[in-house]
N, C-alpha and C positions, 0 to 999 in steps of 0.2 A: 594452317591453321586444320585442325583435328574434322570440321565438320564440312568442311570446303566439298560443294558438287558442282560439276561442270554438267553439263547437258548436250550431245549432240547428234546431230543429224546423221548417221549410217547411211546414207542414203543406199551404199552396196551391196548392206546387210538388209533394207528395208525394216530397221530401225531406227529408234532414239533410244542412245543408251546415256548412262549416266556416270562419271569417271572421277576417281577421289582426286587428291590433289598430286599421285604420284599417276596418274593413269591406268589406276585398275577399275577396272569392270564390276561397278555397283549396280545397275540393273539395268532393266530395258524396258520398251516396250516396241513389240513388233505391229506394220500395222502396213497396207494396203492403200495405194492410191490408185483411184480413177477419175475420171475427168470430174473437176470441179467436189472432189469429195475425197477425205482420208478416210478407214477405217481402222482404228486401234483397235488386233485381235486379238493382243494375250500380255499382260505385261506381267515383270517376274525382277522386285527383289532378292539380290545371292543375301542366303541367310547368315554373311557375316557384317550387312548391312543393313537386316534390320529394325524398325523404329528409329530410325536417321533424316527419316521425312525425304527418300529417296524416292518411291514409285509419286511423292505429293510433286516434286521438282519436277521428274520428268513429266509429268500429267499438266503441270502448268506453263512449262517449256513448250511441250507439243502443241498446246491448245493454243497455245498466244502465237505460237507459228503456224498453225492453221490459220488462223484470224488474219494474220500478216501477210499470206498469199489468199486472203478470198476463198478459202476454201470451207465447205461443208463439213462435217463429222458426225461418223457415223461410231459410236461408242460397243460394238462387240462383245471386246473386255467386260466381265464383270467385274472390273474396279471400276474401268473408265465410265461407267454406268454411273456407280455408287458416288464418284467423283462429282460428275456434272451435275443431282439430286443434291449433294451440297454446295455447290457452286455455280450455282445461279448463273453470276453473269456471263457466265462459258452457256450459257444456256440458249441463246438465239445460233449457237453453230449448230445445236445438232439436226443432222440433216432428216429432211421429213421418211418414216417411216419406208416409201414405196423409190425411196432416192439411194441409188447404185452407188 
Protein backbone atom coordinates (compact mmCIF):
# COMPACT_ATOMS: atom_id res chain seq x y z
CA UNK A 1 0.00 0.00 0.00
CA UNK A 2 1.59 3.21 -1.15
CA UNK A 3 0.37 5.50 1.64
CA UNK A 4 0.93 3.10 4.53
CA UNK A 5 2.38 4.90 7.53
CA UNK A 6 3.53 3.15 10.68
CA UNK A 7 4.45 5.24 13.71
CA UNK A 8 6.81 3.80 16.31
CA UNK A 9 8.27 5.13 19.53
CA UNK A 10 12.02 5.08 18.89
CA UNK A 11 12.76 5.58 22.59
CA UNK A 12 16.50 5.12 22.09
CA UNK A 13 16.41 8.31 19.97
CA UNK A 14 13.78 10.11 22.09
CA UNK A 15 11.44 10.46 19.17
CA UNK A 16 8.44 9.02 17.41
CA UNK A 17 9.21 7.98 13.84
CA UNK A 18 6.92 7.47 10.85
CA UNK A 19 7.98 4.66 8.53
CA UNK A 20 6.62 3.64 5.15
CA UNK A 21 5.84 0.04 4.17
CA UNK A 22 9.51 -0.50 3.26
CA UNK A 23 10.77 0.82 6.60
CA UNK A 24 11.98 4.15 5.21
CA UNK A 25 11.92 7.10 7.60
CA UNK A 26 9.19 9.52 6.54
CA UNK A 27 9.22 11.93 9.47
CA UNK A 28 9.63 12.24 13.21
CA UNK A 29 8.97 14.26 16.34
CA UNK A 30 11.65 14.66 19.00
CA UNK A 31 10.47 14.52 22.59
CA UNK A 32 11.68 14.84 26.16
CA UNK A 33 10.09 12.90 28.98
CA UNK A 34 9.78 14.22 32.50
CA UNK A 35 7.84 12.62 35.36
CA UNK A 36 4.22 12.58 34.18
CA UNK A 37 4.90 14.82 31.16
CA UNK A 38 6.07 14.42 27.58
CA UNK A 39 7.28 17.53 25.75
CA UNK A 40 7.11 17.45 21.95
CA UNK A 41 10.06 19.52 20.79
CA UNK A 42 10.45 19.39 17.01
CA UNK A 43 8.39 17.71 14.29
CA UNK A 44 9.66 17.21 10.78
CA UNK A 45 8.44 15.44 7.65
CA UNK A 46 11.18 14.54 5.18
CA UNK A 47 10.78 16.39 1.84
CA UNK A 48 9.91 13.30 -0.24
CA UNK A 49 6.99 12.49 2.03
CA UNK A 50 5.35 15.89 2.55
CA UNK A 51 1.66 16.25 1.77
CA UNK A 52 0.82 12.64 2.69
CA UNK A 53 -0.47 13.16 6.23
CA UNK A 54 2.75 12.00 7.88
CA UNK A 55 2.93 14.72 10.53
CA UNK A 56 -0.73 14.28 11.44
CA UNK A 57 -0.29 10.53 11.83
CA UNK A 58 2.74 11.06 14.07
CA UNK A 59 0.84 13.61 16.16
CA UNK A 60 -2.29 11.51 16.61
CA UNK A 61 -0.34 8.35 17.45
CA UNK A 62 1.99 10.09 19.91
CA UNK A 63 -0.90 11.88 21.61
CA UNK A 64 -2.94 8.68 21.83
CA UNK A 65 0.05 6.95 23.44
CA UNK A 66 0.55 9.86 25.86
CA UNK A 67 -3.09 9.47 26.91
CA UNK A 68 -2.73 5.69 27.30
CA UNK A 69 0.36 6.22 29.49
CA UNK A 70 -1.35 8.86 31.63
CA UNK A 71 1.06 11.59 30.52
CA UNK A 72 0.38 15.30 30.22
CA UNK A 73 1.61 16.98 27.03
CA UNK A 74 3.80 20.04 26.65
CA UNK A 75 3.56 21.17 23.00
CA UNK A 76 6.84 23.07 22.57
CA UNK A 77 6.79 22.44 18.80
CA UNK A 78 4.75 24.88 16.68
CA UNK A 79 3.25 22.00 14.70
CA UNK A 80 1.92 20.38 17.88
CA UNK A 81 0.57 23.72 19.10
CA UNK A 82 -1.38 24.10 15.84
CA UNK A 83 -2.46 20.45 15.82
CA UNK A 84 -3.80 20.67 19.37
CA UNK A 85 -5.67 23.89 18.55
CA UNK A 86 -7.43 22.10 15.66
CA UNK A 87 -7.95 18.75 17.41
CA UNK A 88 -9.69 19.71 20.63
CA UNK A 89 -10.26 16.04 21.54
CA UNK A 90 -6.69 16.18 22.90
CA UNK A 91 -7.13 19.43 24.88
CA UNK A 92 -7.34 17.55 28.18
CA UNK A 93 -3.76 16.29 27.70
CA UNK A 94 -2.11 19.71 27.64
CA UNK A 95 -0.06 20.33 30.74
CA UNK A 96 -0.61 23.58 32.64
CA UNK A 97 2.00 26.19 31.73
CA UNK A 98 3.78 25.79 35.08
CA UNK A 99 4.21 22.02 34.55
CA UNK A 100 7.63 20.76 33.54
